[in-house]
N, C-alpha and C positions, 0 to 999 in steps of 0.2 A: 592483578597478581600474576597472571600467566605471562604478561609482558615482561615482568621481572625475571620469571623463571626461564623464559625463552631467550633472554639476552645471551649473545655469543660472547664467551670469555675464554681466554687461553687455557685455563685449568678446569673448565666445565664442558663436558660433552653431552650430558643428558640431564633431564629433570623429570620429576614425577608430578602428576596431577591427580589429586583425589577429588572426585566429583561426587559430593554427597547430596546434591540438589537437582539431579537430573538435567544439569545444564547442557551437557554434550548432546543429549537426546533432544532437548528443546531448541538449542541455538546452533547445534552443529559442532564439529571439532574445532579446536582453537586455531588450527592452521588452515581452515577452509577459507576460500575467497568469499568476501562479503561485498554486496553492492551497496555501499554506504550512501551513495547518492540517492538511490531509490528509498532507502530507509529514512534518510533525512527529509526527503520530499513527501513521503507518505508514511509517517510513523504509525498512524492508526491502523493502516492496512497491514503493516509488519506485525504489530502487536496482536491484532485480531487473528492472525494466521499462525501464531506460536502454538505449539503442541501443549495441551493441558497435562497436568500431573496425572489425571485420571486416564487419559489416552496413553501416556507413557507407561503407567503401571499396569494397564491392560495387557501389555506384552511381557510383563515379568513372569517368570516361571519358577515355581518352587523346586529347589534341588535339595534332596534329602542329604543331611550331613553324613559324613562317612561313619561316625561313631553310631549314629542311629541306623544307618544302612546295615551295619554289622549285626544288629539285632534281628534283621530279616534275611539272614544269610541263606536260609532254605528256600527263599522265594527268588525265582529266576527273573521275574518281571515285576518291577515296582512302579513303572511309568504308566501314566494314563493321560492321554491328550483329550481333554474334555471337548474342545472344539471339533476335533476330528471325529470323535465318537458321536457327537451331536449330528454332524453331517451324515454319518452312516445310519444313525437311527432314523433320521428324517427320510433318507433315501429308501429305507425299508418300510416306511409308512408308520413308524412308531412315534409315540409322543416323546417330547424332549426329556420327560421324567425317566425314561428308560436309561438315559445316560447315568443318572445318579444311581439307579439300581445296579448297573454294571460296575460302577465305581465301588459301591458298597460290597458287592460280591468279591471284587478284587481285594479290597481291604480286609474283608473277613478271611479270605484264603491266606493272605499274608500273615494275619494274626494266628490262625489255626496251625498253619504249616511250621510256625516258629515257636510253638509253645507246647508245654506238657499237659496243661489242663486249662479249664475255662478262666481261672484266675490269672494265670500267666497271659492268656490271650487278651484279657481285659486291660492288663497293664500295658501290653503292646498297643492296644487300641488307643489308649490315652496318649501314647507317644506320637501317634499319627495326627494329632490335633492340627499342626500347621499344614500338613498335606491335605487334610480334609477341608480346612478353611480355604486353601488355594483352589481346590476343586469346586467348592461352592461358589467362590468368586468368579471363576471362569464360566461356570454354568449360568450364573446370572448375566454375564455378558452375552452368552449365546441366546438367552431369551430376552434380549434387549433390556438388560439391567432390571433392577428391582428395588423395592423399598428396603430400608434397614430392618424393619420388622419382618418382612418376608425372608430376608437373608438369615436373620436370627432364627426364625422358625425352621428354615431349611436345614440349618446347622444342627439344631436340636433333634429334628426328625431323622436326619442322617445318622447321628450318633445312636439314637434309640433303635433304628432299624439294624445298624451295624452290631450293636450289642445283642439284639435278639438273634441275628443270623449267626453270630459267633457261638452263642449258646446252643443253637440248633445243630450246627456243624460239629461241635464238640460232643454233643449227645449222640449224634449219628455215628461218631467214630468210636464211642465207648464200646468195649467188648460186651457181648451179650452173655448173660449168665445162663448156662444150660445145665446146671448141676441138678436141677429138680427133675 
């Protein structure tokens, strides 16, 4: 299909490629040089060295959509690099789980800073589902991957801890009644 799109014609100067199958990451860009002789002589070697979907997806990064980002306008920093934070935690002699604690703290601050009460904060928390799942996924890569059950448990544990931390932070922010 790319061969047809790349055909030179007098009335066509460009063409678009929509890659929905990670093909450019796996095989390279369409116009890169290929050593076809080597591929035909050793197809198994070529096939065995293709990048897997899992390896490609390992480098995907969640980017918060603009409409969702607008709901966290009071938060200056919404980014969290799990791999980098993991390196820092290990360098400080902490366990990897400290990364998730720092992530939960950041998410709690984002929810609290952009809400009026605990109910608004919990609504914002639910909107962070994709970001939370991305952070859990990257955390599992840092600890050399995990089982599906462990990932599911991490996700539920993360949400539970986040919910509790939001409630605590909102309670701590509540004005103290000194009328008595």
